[in-house]
C-alpha positions in Angstrom: -0.7 4.1 26.3 0.5 6.9 24.1 3.3 4.8 22.6 0.9 2.0 21.6 -1.7 4.5 20.2 0.9 6.1 18.0 2.3 2.9 16.8 -1.1 1.3 16.0 -2.4 4.6 14.4 0.6 4.8 12.0 0.5 1.1 11.0 -3.3 1.0 10.6 -3.3 4.3 8.7 -0.8 2.9 6.2 -2.9 -0.2 5.6 -6.1 1.9 5.5 -4.7 4.4 3.0 -3.5 1.6 0.7 -6.9 -0.1 0.8 -8.7 3.2 0.3 -6.7 4.0 -2.8 -7.3 0.6 -4.4 -10.9 0.7 -3.4 -11.3 4.1 -5.0 -9.4 3.0 -8.1 -11.9 0.1 -8.6 -15.0 2.3 -8.0 -18.0 0.7 -9.7 -16.5 -2.8 -10.0 -19.1 -5.2 -8.7 -18.4 -7.3 -5.5 -15.1 -5.5 -4.8 -16.1 -5.0 -1.2 -16.4 -8.7 -0.5 -12.9 -9.3 -2.1 -11.4 -6.5 0.0 -13.0 -7.8 3.2 -11.7 -11.3 2.4 -8.2 -9.9 1.8 -8.4 -8.0 5.1 -9.5 -11.0 7.1 -6.8 -13.2 5.5 -4.2 -10.4 6.3 -5.3 -10.3 10.0 -4.9 -14.1 10.2 -1.5 -13.9 8.5 -0.4 -11.1 10.8 -1.3 -13.2 13.8 0.7 -16.1 12.4 3.7 -13.9 11.6 3.6 -12.4 15.1 3.5 -15.8 16.7 6.5 -16.9 14.6 8.4 -13.7 15.0 11.5 -15.3 16.5 11.8 -18.0 13.9 11.3 -15.5 11.0 13.9 -13.1 12.4 16.5 -15.8 12.8 15.8 -17.3 9.4 18.3 -16.9 6.5 21.2 -15.9 8.8 19.1 -13.3 10.7 17.7 -11.6 7.6 14.3 -13.3 7.6 12.3 -10.3 8.7 13.8 -8.0 6.1 13.3 -10.6 3.3 9.7 -11.1 4.4 9.0 -7.4 4.3 10.7 -6.9 0.9 8.8 -9.9 -0.6 5.5 -8.6 0.7 6.1 -5.1 -0.7 7.4 -6.3 -4.1 4.3 -8.6 -4.5 2.1 -5.6 -3.7 3.9 -3.6 -6.3 3.3 -6.3 -9.0 -0.4 -6.4 -8.1 -0.8 -2.6 -8.2 1.1 -2.5 -11.5 -1.1 -5.2 -13.0 -4.2 -3.4 -11.8 -3.2 0.0 -13.3 -2.3 -1.6 -16.6 -5.6 -3.5 -16.6 -7.5 -0.2 -15.9 -5.6 1.5 -18.8 -7.5 -0.8 -21.2 -10.8 -1.0 -19.3 -11.1 2.2 -17.4 -12.9 4.1 -20.3 -15.4 1.3 -20.7 -16.0 1.1 -17.0 -16.6 4.8 -16.7 -19.1 4.7 -19.5 -21.0 1.9 -17.9 -21.0 3.7 -14.6 -22.7 6.7 -16.2 -25.4 4.4 -17.5 -26.1 2.1 -14.6 -24.3 3.8 -11.6 -22.5 1.4 -9.4 -24.1 -1.8 -10.6 -21.3 -2.8 -13.0 -20.4 -6.3 -14.0 -16.9 -6.2 -15.4 -16.0 -9.8 -14.4 -13.5 -10.7 -11.7 -10.1 -10.1 -13.4 -9.0 -7.2 -11.2 -10.7 -8.5 -8.0 -8.2 -11.2 -7.1 -5.4 -8.6 -7.4 -7.5 -6.2 -5.2 -7.9 -8.9 -2.5 -4.2 -9.7 -2.6 -3.2 -6.1 -2.2 -5.5 -5.8 0.8 -4.1 -9.0 2.3 -0.5 -7.9 1.9 -1.2 -4.4 3.3 -2.9 -5.8 6.4 -0.3 -8.7 6.7 2.7 -6.4 6.8 1.2 -3.6 8.9 -0.5 -6.0 11.3 2.6 -8.1 11.9 4.7 -5.0 12.5 2.1 -3.7 14.9 2.1 -7.0 16.8 5.9 -7.0 17.0 6.0 -3.4 18.2 3.4 -3.9 20.9 5.2 -7.0 22.0 8.4 -5.0 22.4 6.5 -2.4 24.4 5.0 -5.1 26.6 8.4 -6.6 27.2 9.8 -3.2 28.2 7.3 -3.1 31.1 4.3 -1.3 29.7 0.9 -2.2 31.3 -1.3 -4.5 29.3 -4.5 -2.5 29.8 -2.7 0.7 28.7 -1.4 -1.0 25.6 -4.9 -2.3 24.8 -6.6 1.0 25.3 -3.9 2.8 23.3 -4.1 0.2 20.5 -7.9 0.6 20.3 -7.5 4.4 20.0 -4.9 4.0 17.3 -7.0 1.5 15.4 -10.0 3.8 15.4 -8.0 6.9 14.4 -6.2 5.2 11.5 -9.3 3.6 10.1 -11.3 6.8 10.4 -8.6 8.8 8.5 -8.4 6.1 5.8 -12.2 6.4 5.4 -11.9 10.2 5.1 -9.4 9.7 2.2 -11.7 7.3 0.5 -14.7 9.6 0.8 -12.6 12.4 -0.6 -11.7 10.4 -3.6 -15.4 9.6 -4.3 -16.0 13.4 -4.5 -13.7 13.6 -7.5 -15.8 14.2 -10.7 -16.2 10.9 -12.7 -14.5 12.4 -15.8 -11.3 12.8 -13.8 -11.7 10.0 -11.3 -9.8 7.2 -13.0 -6.9 9.5 -14.0 -6.5 10.7 -10.4 -6.7 7.3 -8.8 -4.4 5.8 -11.5 -1.7 8.3 -10.6 -2.3 7.6 -6.9 -1.8 3.8 -7.4 1.2 4.5 -9.6 2.9 6.7 -7.0 1.9 4.2 -4.3 3.5 1.3 -6.2 6.7 3.3 -6.7 6.9 4.2 -3.0 6.4 0.5 -2.0 9.2 -0.5 -4.4 11.6 2.1 -2.8 10.7 0.7 0.7 11.4 -2.8 -0.6 14.8 -1.7 -1.8 15.6 -0.4 1.7 14.8 -3.8 3.2 16.8 -5.6 0.5 19.7 -3.3 1.4 19.4 -4.2 5.1 19.5 -7.8 4.2 22.7 -7.2 2.2 21.2 -8.3 -1.1 21.5 -4.9 -2.9 24.1 -2.1 -2.5 23.1 1.4 -1.3 24.7 2.9 -4.4 24.7 6.3 -2.6 24.3 6.2 1.2 22.2 9.4 1.2 21.1 11.1 -1.9 19.6 14.1 0.0 18.6 15.2 3.5 15.3 17.1 3.7 14.6 16.1 7.3 15.2 19.7 8.5 12.2 21.1 6.7 10.0 18.0 6.4 10.8 15.1 8.6 9.6 11.6 7.6 8.5 11.1 11.2 6.1 14.1 11.2 2.5 13.6 10.4 2.8 15.3 7.0 6.0 13.3 6.2 4.3 10.1 7.3 1.3 10.7 5.0 3.6 11.6 2.1 5.7 8.5 2.8 2.6 6.3 2.6 1.0 7.9 -0.4 3.9 8.8 -2.7 6.9 7.1 -1.0 8.5 10.3 0.4 11.8 9.6 2.2 13.7 12.4 3.9 17.1 10.6 3.6 16.9 8.0 0.8 19.6 5.8 -0.5 20.6 5.7 -4.1 19.1 2.2 -4.6 15.7 3.4 -3.2 15.6 6.3 -5.7 16.6 3.9 -8.5 13.8 1.5 -7.5 11.3 4.3 -7.3 12.2 5.8 -10.7 12.4 2.4 -12.5 9.1 1.2 -11.1 7.4 4.5 -11.9 8.7 4.5 -15.5 8.0 0.9 -16.3 4.4 1.0 -15.0 3.7 4.3 -16.7 5.0 3.2 -20.0 3.1 -0.1 -19.9 -0.1 1.9 -19.1 0.5 4.2 -22.1 1.2 1.3 -24.5 -1.9 -0.7 -23.3 -4.1 2.4 -23.3 -3.0 3.4 -26.8 -3.6 -0.1 -28.1 -7.1 -0.1 -26.6 -8.0 3.2 -28.2 -6.8 2.0 -31.6 -9.0 -1.1 -31.2 -12.0 1.0 -30.2 -11.5 3.4 -33.1 -11.3 0.5 -35.6 -14.6 -1.1 -34.4 
């Protein structure tokens, strides 16, 4: 029971934190809840499909199918988060102004919402499929089905609750700082996902490690500890990263940040000229 609870808790927490961050980053955008719910539902359905096809996926592409699937999901999420942050760089000021006037009843169109739904879908798809595969391996090793079920329910409730706490905490941030804080959270989240994708691509033999281990901070902050796990999810912390992971992280961080600055500067010029 404890094994299934821990596994489900960690996987649900990762998906819940990603969803909480993007929900917070689109605070005030009308109908975002329905899009996120749709993305979550599609992700659950996709995770079930992936779990049912686990053998075929793992054996695909000369046994590299699972790594390529994980890398593809992560890189797609990075693109969606990058697009969202760049979009908010040009619309965040306008959105904040309207929120001050009419509270949460904001009609900004649906441009960022399809990306929001896709990020929710990808988060649930990846974590849900991994959860199903982990639980299957525990079941195959002789764990009782009722113990697995009970542990899974406990892990699901705990991960979802902690994700809600993070979301509520973000809502407590003053509005004048809100979009800046959530923008940085999304930026760091995207860079961390890109680094994780680099790890899967290396496992699949598609990219070199460059440096097998850039540093080792596991002695004072292990990635498997609760603090290390949270930092890994939120900012991409890795206690023993490869060089390619550090490179993916820094390049993703730099490219998205520069794009945000360029778009934001252009939007301010347009606003000043009108």
